[in-house]
PATOR-895548 format. One line per field, with one value per atom (N, C-alpha, C): residue in one letter; atom name; z, y negated, x. Coordinates in Angstrom, 2 decimals. Last residue first. Example, Ala and Ser with C-alpha at 12.3 -4.5 7.8 and 13.67 -1.06 7.14 Angstrom:
res	(S/S/S/A/A/A) $
atom	(N/CA/C/N/CA/C) $
pz	(7.08/7.14/7.87/7.80/7.80/7.80) $
py	(2.25/1.06/-0.03/5.69/4.50/3.30) $
px	(12.85/13.67/12.90/13.19/12.30/13.20) $
This chain:
res	(K/K/K/L/L/L/P/P/P/E/E/E/I/I/I/K/K/K/F/F/F/P/P/P/L/L/L/E/E/E/S/S/S/D/D/D/M/M/M/A/A/A/L/L/L/R/R/R/W/W/W/N/N/N/A/A/A/L/L/L/L/L/L/E/E/E/E/E/E/N/N/N/H/H/H/L/L/L/E/E/E/A/A/A/W/W/W/A/A/A/L/L/L/V/V/V/L/L/L/R/R/R/L/L/L/Q/Q/Q/K/K/K/K/K/K/P/P/P/L/L/L/E/E/E/G/G/G/E/E/E/I/I/I/L/L/L/E/E/E/C/C/C/T/T/T/N/N/N/I/I/I/D/D/D/M/M/M) $
atom	(N/CA/C/N/CA/C/N/CA/C/N/CA/C/N/CA/C/N/CA/C/N/CA/C/N/CA/C/N/CA/C/N/CA/C/N/CA/C/N/CA/C/N/CA/C/N/CA/C/N/CA/C/N/CA/C/N/CA/C/N/CA/C/N/CA/C/N/CA/C/N/CA/C/N/CA/C/N/CA/C/N/CA/C/N/CA/C/N/CA/C/N/CA/C/N/CA/C/N/CA/C/N/CA/C/N/CA/C/N/CA/C/N/CA/C/N/CA/C/N/CA/C/N/CA/C/N/CA/C/N/CA/C/N/CA/C/N/CA/C/N/CA/C/N/CA/C/N/CA/C/N/CA/C/N/CA/C/N/CA/C/N/CA/C/N/CA/C/N/CA/C/N/CA/C/N/CA/C/N/CA/C) $
pz	(294.10/293.12/292.78/294.83/294.84/293.75/295.92/295.10/295.26/299.11/298.03/297.24/299.71/300.07/298.86/300.88/299.79/300.36/303.27/302.75/301.67/302.99/303.29/302.73/304.42/303.26/303.67/306.50/306.27/305.05/307.52/306.44/306.24/309.10/309.79/308.80/307.24/308.02/308.82/306.38/305.47/306.23/308.67/308.22/307.32/308.66/309.79/309.42/306.26/306.42/307.57/306.87/305.85/305.95/308.75/309.16/308.16/307.08/308.22/308.70/305.35/304.83/305.95/307.11/306.42/305.87/307.85/308.87/308.24/305.31/306.07/307.10/303.37/303.78/304.63/302.84/303.17/303.78/302.17/303.36/303.81/299.81/300.96/302.25/298.13/298.47/299.73/298.00/298.51/298.95/296.83/298.16/298.80/294.33/295.24/296.66/293.30/293.48/294.47/293.22/294.03/294.32/291.37/292.74/293.66/289.05/289.64/291.09/288.67/288.80/289.48/288.46/289.54/289.76/287.82/287.34/288.43/290.13/289.51/288.92/291.09/290.60/290.05/293.85/292.54/292.18/297.31/296.25/294.95/298.95/299.44/298.39/299.27/298.26/298.70/302.24/301.43/300.43/304.42/303.10/302.25/306.77/306.55/305.25/306.68/307.95/307.73/304.20/304.59/305.93/301.82/303.26/303.75/298.66/299.53/300.97) $
py	(2.70/2.34/3.54/2.00/3.03/2.68/-1.41/-0.21/0.78/-2.83/-2.60/-1.33/-4.30/-3.20/-2.95/-7.31/-6.50/-5.45/-7.24/-7.74/-6.81/-7.78/-6.95/-7.61/-10.19/-9.76/-8.90/-9.07/-9.87/-9.33/-7.58/-8.56/-9.54/-5.54/-6.78/-7.93/-3.69/-3.40/-4.63/-4.84/-4.78/-4.53/-4.37/-5.73/-5.76/-1.55/-2.27/-3.71/-1.15/-0.64/-1.37/-2.25/-2.89/-2.42/-0.35/-1.75/-2.49/1.90/1.89/0.46/1.06/1.39/1.35/0.82/-0.37/-0.13/3.49/2.48/1.22/4.68/5.05/4.01/4.53/3.30/3.56/7.09/6.04/4.81/8.34/8.78/7.73/6.99/6.90/7.33/7.79/6.38/6.24/10.55/10.08/8.62/10.51/11.08/10.60/9.37/8.70/9.21/11.34/9.96/9.21/13.60/13.62/12.21/12.66/12.97/13.00/12.48/11.27/11.49/15.26/14.30/13.02/16.44/16.79/15.75/14.13/15.07/15.27/14.09/13.39/14.46/13.95/14.67/13.69/13.89/13.53/14.35/13.72/13.73/13.30/13.88/14.47/14.49/14.30/13.98/14.66/13.12/14.22/13.68/11.67/11.62/12.83/11.41/12.68/12.71/8.78/9.34/10.58/8.27/7.60/8.08/10.37/10.15/9.53/9.43/9.74/9.47) $
px	(-42.73/-41.68/-40.85/-46.05/-45.00/-44.00/-46.75/-46.97/-45.82/-47.52/-46.56/-46.90/-50.59/-49.68/-48.80/-52.09/-51.53/-50.58/-54.81/-53.55/-53.02/-58.37/-57.20/-55.94/-60.53/-59.78/-58.59/-63.25/-62.06/-61.32/-65.36/-65.62/-64.47/-64.56/-64.89/-65.14/-63.84/-65.03/-65.50/-61.44/-62.58/-63.88/-59.84/-60.13/-61.37/-59.80/-60.40/-60.74/-58.44/-59.80/-60.51/-55.95/-56.79/-58.24/-55.11/-55.27/-56.16/-54.96/-55.89/-56.15/-52.92/-54.25/-55.29/-50.78/-51.28/-52.69/-50.45/-50.77/-51.35/-49.80/-50.99/-51.40/-47.85/-48.53/-49.77/-46.94/-45.97/-46.63/-49.34/-48.62/-47.60/-49.98/-50.89/-50.19/-47.86/-48.04/-48.89/-48.38/-47.09/-47.20/-50.93/-50.75/-49.45/-50.33/-51.27/-51.08/-48.59/-48.14/-49.03/-50.26/-49.03/-48.53/-52.15/-52.56/-51.35/-50.62/-51.15/-51.59/-50.11/-49.01/-49.49/-52.73/-51.79/-50.70/-55.42/-54.39/-53.34/-58.12/-57.01/-56.09/-61.56/-60.39/-59.36/-63.94/-63.41/-62.18/-63.13/-64.14/-63.49/-60.98/-62.22/-63.32/-57.63/-58.65/-59.93/-56.07/-56.59/-57.60/-55.03/-54.38/-54.78/-56.41/-55.71/-54.90/-57.33/-56.85/-56.01/-58.30/-57.05/-56.52/-59.37/-59.54/-58.23/-60.46/-59.35/-59.75) $
């Protein structure tokens, strides 16, 4: 997944699961980007709420 564009860039998922992942990623895009920056600085990312 590309967290900047919320697109699947490699691999496959069944359509239903892909829709769920994309919906979650769009809702939490800012948190995902912040976690990516933390990980790149060798810091632990924080938890992100699951899709309910």
